[in-house]
C-alpha positions as CSV (number, residue, x, y, z in Angstrom):
1,X,61.0,124.5,101.5
2,X,63.0,127.5,100.2
3,X,62.8,129.2,103.5
4,X,64.2,126.1,105.3
5,X,67.1,125.8,102.8
6,X,67.8,129.6,103.1
7,X,67.9,129.3,106.9
8,X,70.3,126.3,106.7
9,X,72.6,128.2,104.3
10,X,72.6,131.2,106.6
11,X,73.4,129.0,109.6
12,X,76.3,127.4,107.7
13,X,77.7,130.7,106.5
14,X,77.4,132.3,110.0
15,X,79.2,129.3,111.7
16,X,81.8,129.3,108.9
17,X,82.6,132.9,109.8
18,X,82.8,132.0,113.5
19,X,85.1,129.0,112.7
20,X,87.3,131.1,110.4
21,X,87.6,133.8,113.2
22,X,88.4,130.9,115.6
23,X,85.8,132.1,118.2
24,X,86.4,128.8,120.0
25,X,89.9,127.4,120.1
26,X,91.3,124.2,121.4
27,X,93.2,126.0,124.2
28,X,89.8,127.2,125.5
29,X,88.7,123.6,126.0
30,X,89.0,121.9,129.4
31,X,87.7,118.7,130.9
32,X,84.9,120.6,132.6
33,X,83.8,122.5,129.5
34,X,83.8,119.3,127.3
35,X,81.8,117.5,129.9
36,X,79.3,120.3,130.3
37,X,79.0,120.6,126.5
38,X,78.4,116.8,126.2
39,X,75.8,116.9,129.0
40,X,74.1,119.9,127.5
41,X,73.9,118.2,124.0
42,X,72.5,115.0,125.6
43,X,69.8,117.0,127.5
44,X,68.8,118.8,124.4
45,X,68.5,115.6,122.3
46,X,66.5,114.0,125.2
47,X,64.1,116.9,125.3
48,X,63.6,116.7,121.6
49,X,63.0,113.0,121.7
50,X,60.6,113.4,124.7
51,X,58.8,116.2,122.8
52,X,58.3,113.9,119.8
53,X,57.1,111.1,122.0
54,X,54.6,113.3,123.8
55,X,53.5,114.8,120.4
56,X,54.6,118.3,121.6
57,X,57.1,118.5,118.7
58,X,56.3,117.3,115.2
59,X,58.8,115.1,113.4
60,X,59.4,117.8,110.8
61,X,60.3,120.4,113.4
62,X,62.7,118.0,115.1
63,X,64.3,117.1,111.7
64,X,64.7,120.7,110.8
65,X,66.2,121.6,114.1
66,X,68.7,118.7,113.8
67,X,69.6,119.8,110.3
68,X,70.2,123.3,111.7
69,X,72.6,121.9,114.3
70,X,74.4,119.8,111.7
71,X,74.9,122.9,109.5
72,X,76.3,124.8,112.4
73,X,78.9,122.1,113.0
74,X,79.7,121.8,109.3
75,X,80.2,125.5,108.9
76,X,82.3,126.0,112.0
77,X,84.8,123.2,111.3
78,X,85.0,124.1,107.6
79,X,85.8,127.7,108.4
80,X,88.3,126.6,111.1
81,X,90.0,124.3,108.5
82,X,90.3,127.1,105.9
83,X,91.7,129.4,108.6
84,X,94.3,126.8,109.5
85,X,95.4,126.5,105.8
86,X,95.7,130.3,105.5
87,X,97.7,130.4,108.8
88,X,100.1,127.8,107.6
89,X,100.7,129.6,104.4
90,X,101.3,132.8,106.3
91,X,104.0,131.4,108.5
92,X,105.6,129.7,105.5
93,X,107.3,126.3,105.1
94,X,107.8,123.7,107.8
95,X,111.4,123.6,109.2
96,X,110.8,120.7,111.6
97,X,108.0,118.5,112.8
98,X,108.2,115.2,114.7
99,X,106.8,112.6,112.4
100,X,105.7,109.1,113.3
101,X,102.8,106.8,112.6
102,X,100.9,107.9,115.7
103,X,101.5,111.7,115.2
104,X,101.0,111.8,111.4
105,X,99.6,108.7,109.7
106,X,97.1,107.6,112.3
107,X,95.3,111.0,112.8
108,X,95.2,111.5,109.0
109,X,93.8,108.0,108.4
110,X,91.1,108.7,111.0
111,X,90.3,112.1,109.4
112,X,90.1,110.5,105.9
113,X,87.8,107.8,107.2
114,X,85.5,110.4,108.7
115,X,85.5,112.3,105.4
116,X,84.6,109.1,103.4
117,X,81.8,108.3,105.9
118,X,80.6,111.9,105.5
119,X,80.4,111.5,101.7
120,X,78.6,108.2,102.2
121,X,76.1,109.9,104.6
122,X,75.2,112.5,102.0
123,X,74.0,109.7,99.7
124,X,76.3,110.6,96.8
125,X,78.2,107.3,96.7
126,X,75.0,105.1,96.6
127,X,73.3,107.7,94.3
128,X,70.5,108.3,96.8
129,X,68.1,108.5,98.5
130,X,68.9,112.0,99.4
131,X,67.5,113.3,102.7
132,X,68.0,116.6,104.6
133,X,69.3,114.8,107.7
134,X,71.6,112.6,105.6
135,X,73.1,115.6,103.6
136,X,73.6,117.9,106.6
137,X,75.0,115.1,108.8
138,X,77.3,114.2,106.0
139,X,78.5,117.8,105.6
140,X,79.2,118.0,109.3
141,X,81.4,114.9,109.1
142,X,83.1,116.3,106.1
143,X,83.8,119.6,107.9
144,X,85.1,117.8,111.0
145,X,87.3,115.5,108.9
146,X,88.7,118.4,106.9
147,X,89.5,120.2,110.1
148,X,91.3,117.1,111.4
149,X,93.6,117.1,108.4
150,X,94.7,120.6,109.1
151,X,95.5,120.3,112.8
152,X,98.6,118.5,113.9
153,X,98.8,117.0,117.4
154,X,102.5,117.9,117.7
155,X,104.1,121.4,117.3
156,X,105.1,122.5,113.8
157,X,108.3,124.5,113.7
158,X,107.9,126.8,110.7
159,X,109.9,129.5,109.1
160,X,108.0,132.4,110.7
161,X,106.7,130.8,113.9
162,X,105.6,127.7,115.8
163,X,102.1,126.2,115.2
164,X,100.8,124.5,118.4
165,X,97.6,122.8,117.5
166,X,95.5,125.8,116.3
167,X,97.7,128.5,117.9
168,X,100.5,130.4,116.1
169,X,103.5,131.6,118.1
170,X,105.7,134.0,116.2
171,X,109.4,133.6,116.7
172,X,109.7,137.1,118.2
173,X,107.5,135.9,121.1
174,X,109.7,132.9,121.9
175,X,111.8,133.7,124.9
176,X,113.9,130.6,125.7
177,X,114.1,126.9,125.6
178,X,115.6,124.1,127.7
179,X,115.5,120.4,128.0
180,X,113.2,119.3,130.8
181,X,114.4,115.7,130.6
182,X,115.8,113.4,127.9
183,X,113.8,113.9,124.7
184,X,111.5,116.5,126.3
185,X,111.9,120.0,125.2
186,X,110.3,123.0,127.0
187,X,109.8,126.3,125.1
188,X,108.8,129.5,126.9
189,X,106.9,132.2,124.9
190,X,104.6,135.2,125.3
191,X,100.9,134.8,124.5
192,X,98.8,137.2,122.6
193,X,97.9,139.0,125.8
194,X,101.6,139.3,126.8
195,X,101.6,136.5,129.4
196,X,104.6,134.3,129.8
197,X,103.8,130.6,129.4
198,X,105.4,127.5,128.0
199,X,104.8,124.1,126.3
200,X,106.7,120.8,126.2
201,X,107.1,118.5,123.3
202,X,108.8,115.2,122.6
203,X,111.9,115.3,120.4
204,X,113.6,112.0,119.4
205,X,117.3,111.7,120.1
206,X,118.3,111.7,116.5
207,X,116.6,115.1,116.0
208,X,117.9,116.9,119.0
209,X,120.9,118.5,117.2
210,X,118.6,119.6,114.4
211,X,116.1,121.3,116.7
212,X,118.9,122.8,118.8
213,X,120.3,124.5,115.7
214,X,116.9,125.7,114.5
215,X,116.0,127.2,117.8
216,X,119.4,128.9,118.2
217,X,119.2,130.3,114.7
218,X,115.6,131.7,115.2
219,X,116.4,133.1,118.7
220,X,119.4,134.9,117.2
221,X,117.5,136.0,114.1
222,X,114.7,137.6,116.1
223,X,116.8,138.8,119.1
224,X,116.2,142.5,118.4
225,X,112.5,142.1,117.8
226,X,112.1,140.1,120.9
227,X,114.2,142.7,122.9
228,X,112.0,145.5,121.8
229,X,108.8,143.6,122.6
230,X,110.0,142.7,126.1
231,X,111.0,146.4,126.7
232,X,107.5,147.4,125.6
233,X,105.9,144.9,127.9
234,X,108.0,146.2,130.8
235,X,107.0,149.8,130.0
236,X,103.3,148.8,129.9
237,X,103.6,147.3,133.3
C-alpha cells in the first residue's frame, strides 16, 4: 500500500515539474497530434479492458495503472497552472484584454464546474466513500480546472509583454502591428528561436484607440532594445 502511494506521489511530482517547465505547450498541439493522442489513449484503454476480460490483467493492476495516469494528468496541469500564475506576476499588471461573456465568463464558468466536479469525485463533499480511482480522478479534474482558470483564450496585453495563451512575448520582441481588417489586429513579433511570426486578435471598435495608444507607447518605449536585438539577429545570420 505504502509503495503504491509513494509511486503515485512520485508520478505527481514528476509530472508537476514537467508542467511547470511547460515541456508541452499549446503551440505544440495540432489537429494531427491531438487525434493521435486520442487514438493512442483509446487503444491503451481498450488493451487494459481486454486484458481484464481475458484475465491477463488483474483488477488491482488495472486500477493502479489508471490511478498512475490520473496522477500524471493532475501533476502536469497543476504545475502548468502555477507556472502561468508566476509568469503573469513576472510581466506585471494587465494593460488591456478584450473582455466578453464568451472570452471571460464562459471559460471561467466551465473551469469552475470542472473543479467542483473534481472535488465531488474525490468524495469530500459526500464524506466518502474514498477510493483510489475517485481521489486521483478528482485530482486530475482539479488540476485541469485550475489550469483552465489561468489560461485566457484571448491575448493579454500586460506591462512587460503580451501573453498569448501560454506563451509570453516581451515587448522588445514585438516588431510592428497593423489592422488586417476592421476589428482585426495583426501583431508581428520574434519567437524565442528568433523567427519572425505573427498573430491576429479581435479588437472591438470602442477599444481600437486604446490599443493603438498602448502599442505605440510600448513600441516607442522598447525601441532601443528592439533595435539592438534585431541587429544581433542580423549579425548571427
